C-alpha positions as CSV (number, residue, x, y, z in Angstrom):
1,M,40.9,-20.3,-29.1
2,T,44.6,-20.7,-29.0
3,V,47.1,-21.3,-26.3
4,T,50.1,-19.0,-26.5
5,L,53.4,-18.3,-25.0
6,T,55.0,-14.9,-24.2
7,E,58.4,-14.3,-25.8
8,S,60.0,-14.8,-22.4
9,A,58.3,-18.2,-21.9
10,A,59.3,-19.3,-25.4
11,K,62.9,-18.4,-24.9
12,R,63.0,-20.3,-21.6
13,I,61.4,-23.4,-23.1
14,S,63.6,-23.3,-26.1
15,S,66.6,-23.2,-23.8
16,F,65.4,-26.2,-21.8
17,I,64.7,-28.2,-25.0
18,E,68.1,-27.4,-26.4
19,K,69.8,-28.5,-23.1
20,R,67.7,-31.8,-23.2
21,G,68.9,-32.4,-26.7
22,K,65.4,-33.7,-27.8
23,G,61.8,-32.7,-27.9
24,V,59.1,-31.4,-30.2
25,G,57.7,-28.8,-27.8
26,L,55.9,-28.3,-24.6
27,R,52.8,-30.3,-23.5
28,L,50.2,-28.4,-21.4
29,A,47.4,-30.2,-19.7
30,V,44.9,-30.0,-16.9
31,K,44.5,-32.7,-14.2
32,T,42.1,-33.2,-11.3
33,S,43.9,-32.1,-8.2
34,G,44.1,-29.8,-5.2
35,C,41.5,-28.1,-3.1
36,S,40.0,-26.1,-6.0
37,G,39.6,-29.1,-8.3
38,L,42.1,-28.6,-11.3
39,A,45.8,-28.2,-11.6
40,Y,48.1,-27.4,-14.5
41,A,50.5,-30.1,-15.8
42,I,53.6,-29.1,-17.9
43,E,56.0,-31.5,-19.5
44,F,58.3,-31.7,-22.5
45,A,56.8,-33.5,-25.5
46,D,59.0,-35.9,-27.3
47,E,56.3,-36.8,-29.8
48,T,52.8,-35.6,-30.8
49,A,49.7,-37.7,-30.3
50,E,47.2,-38.1,-33.1
51,D,44.5,-36.0,-31.3
52,D,46.9,-33.2,-30.0
53,L,46.0,-29.6,-30.8
54,L,49.1,-27.9,-31.9
55,F,49.8,-24.2,-31.3
56,E,53.0,-22.3,-32.0
57,S,54.5,-19.1,-30.4
58,Y,57.9,-17.6,-31.1
59,G,59.0,-20.9,-32.8
60,V,58.0,-23.2,-29.9
61,S,55.3,-25.8,-30.3
62,V,52.6,-26.1,-27.6
63,L,50.7,-29.4,-27.6
64,V,47.3,-29.7,-25.8
65,D,45.0,-32.7,-25.6
66,P,41.4,-31.9,-26.5
67,K,40.0,-32.5,-23.0
68,S,42.5,-30.1,-21.5
69,H,41.9,-27.5,-24.2
70,V,38.4,-26.9,-22.8
71,F,40.0,-25.5,-19.7
72,L,43.1,-23.9,-21.4
73,A,41.5,-22.1,-24.4
74,G,42.8,-18.5,-24.5
75,T,45.5,-19.2,-22.0
76,E,48.9,-17.4,-22.2
77,L,51.9,-19.0,-20.5
78,D,54.5,-16.5,-19.3
79,F,57.9,-16.9,-17.6
80,V,58.3,-14.3,-14.8
81,R,60.9,-13.3,-12.3
82,E,59.7,-11.8,-9.1
83,G,62.5,-10.9,-6.7
84,L,64.5,-14.1,-6.2
85,N,61.7,-16.3,-7.5
86,E,61.2,-17.3,-11.1
87,G,58.8,-19.6,-12.9
88,F,56.0,-20.1,-15.3
89,K,52.7,-18.2,-14.8
90,F,49.4,-19.2,-16.4
91,N,47.2,-16.3,-17.5
92,N,44.0,-18.2,-18.0
93,P,40.8,-16.2,-18.7
94,N,38.7,-19.3,-17.8
95,V,39.7,-19.4,-14.1
96,K,36.9,-18.4,-11.8
97,D,38.6,-19.1,-8.5
98,A,42.0,-20.4,-7.2
99,C,43.1,-21.9,-3.9
100,G,45.2,-19.9,-1.5
101,C,48.4,-21.8,-2.2
102,G,48.0,-21.2,-6.0
103,E,48.3,-24.9,-6.9
104,S,44.8,-25.5,-8.1
105,F,41.9,-23.6,-9.7
106,K,38.4,-24.0,-10.9
107,V,36.5,-22.8,-14.0
């Protein structure tokens, strides 16, 4: 299963990469953290690792390590604005429960 971006997320990420002046895409990962056990990690990727899984949406490369892909398969990353707040939102079909603060989840 792939990991995808919405058009809104891809535009926002492209803008960030352009402002940085470097980068091959966005790296998504999962780390152990929080009260529910797992948390998302997002960072710019300046290079690809040999074992990275590479997905592309709207011209933006998304890199995921194989261990994280188990938890991220089928996920869509969106960029949303809700009132005065804006940010990235993970639409992950694997999530079974999330903590009250929204920082961590479990599958």
